[in-house]
C-alpha positions as CSV (number, residue, x, y, z in Angstrom):
1,G,-12.5,-34.3,2.4
2,S,-11.4,-30.7,2.0
3,D,-9.4,-29.6,-0.8
4,E,-7.6,-26.8,1.4
5,D,-6.4,-29.3,3.5
6,P,-2.9,-28.1,5.1
7,T,-1.4,-31.6,4.7
8,L,-1.6,-31.3,1.1
9,C,-1.5,-27.6,0.2
10,G,0.8,-26.5,2.6
11,T,0.4,-24.1,4.8
12,T,-1.0,-20.4,4.3
13,G,0.0,-17.0,4.8
14,C,3.6,-15.6,4.6
15,D,6.8,-17.3,5.4
16,P,7.5,-14.4,8.1
17,W,11.4,-14.8,7.8
18,S,11.1,-13.2,4.0
19,E,8.1,-12.0,3.4
20,F,5.8,-9.2,3.9
21,E,1.8,-9.7,4.8
22,C,-0.1,-6.7,3.2
23,D,-3.4,-6.1,5.1
24,D,-5.2,-8.0,2.5
25,G,-3.2,-11.1,2.9
26,Q,-1.1,-10.8,-0.3
27,C,2.6,-12.1,0.3
28,I,5.1,-9.8,-0.9
29,P,9.4,-10.0,-0.2
30,A,9.9,-8.2,2.6
31,S,12.5,-6.3,1.1
32,Y,9.8,-4.5,-0.7
33,E,8.3,-3.0,2.5
34,C,9.0,0.7,2.8
35,D,10.7,0.9,-0.1
36,G,8.6,3.7,-1.7
37,D,6.8,1.7,-4.1
38,Y,3.5,0.6,-3.4
39,D,3.6,-3.4,-4.0
40,C,0.4,-4.3,-2.2
41,S,-2.7,-3.8,-4.2
42,D,-4.0,-2.2,-0.9
43,W,-0.7,-0.1,-0.5
44,S,-0.4,-1.6,3.2
45,D,3.7,-1.9,2.3
46,E,3.9,1.9,2.2
47,D,1.3,2.5,5.2
48,P,3.3,5.7,6.9
49,T,2.6,4.5,10.4
50,L,4.3,1.5,9.5
51,C,7.2,3.7,7.3
52,G,7.0,6.9,8.8
53,T,7.4,9.5,5.3
54,F,9.7,9.7,2.8
55,G,8.2,13.2,1.6
56,C,6.7,13.6,-2.2
57,D,8.3,15.5,-5.0
58,P,6.7,18.3,-5.2
59,S,7.6,18.6,-9.0
60,T,5.5,15.2,-9.8
61,E,3.8,14.2,-6.7
62,W,0.8,15.1,-4.5
63,E,1.3,14.2,-0.8
64,C,-1.9,13.1,0.9
65,D,-2.9,13.7,4.1
66,D,-1.5,10.7,5.7
67,G,1.9,11.1,3.7
68,Q,1.2,8.9,1.3
69,C,2.4,10.3,-2.5
70,I,0.4,9.9,-5.6
71,P,1.3,11.4,-9.2
72,A,0.4,14.6,-9.1
73,S,-1.9,14.2,-11.7
74,Y,-4.1,12.1,-9.8
75,E,-5.1,14.9,-7.5
76,C,-8.8,16.0,-7.6
77,D,-9.4,13.7,-10.8
78,G,-12.6,12.3,-9.4
79,Y,-11.3,9.6,-8.0
80,D,-10.0,8.4,-4.0
81,D,-5.8,7.4,-4.8
82,C,-5.0,8.1,-1.5
83,T,-6.0,5.8,0.8
84,D,-7.4,8.4,3.4
85,G,-9.4,10.1,0.5
86,S,-7.3,13.4,1.2
87,D,-6.9,13.7,-2.8
88,E,-10.3,14.3,-3.2
89,D,-11.9,16.1,-0.3
90,W,-13.2,19.8,0.4
91,H,-10.2,21.2,-1.8
92,C,-11.1,20.5,-5.3
93,P,-14.0,22.2,-7.2
């Protein structure tokens, strides 16, 4: 028999009443969805299509084309920090 039998392991997935399921399957508390902090490892809990945009703090953050905010120092640092890659696009030297 399988060690993944639901009767042995319980159900899989997140509790729809108390948890948010990230796009990668990770479960986080429902209150963490759209709270302005990236809690999912894939950042899907702050997806602008779900949450809208909060606006970035121009003194410390850079706004990605999709509305995501990243630390200003991450712009043009050689790594895609925006989920849409816009922090490393044509505008970088």
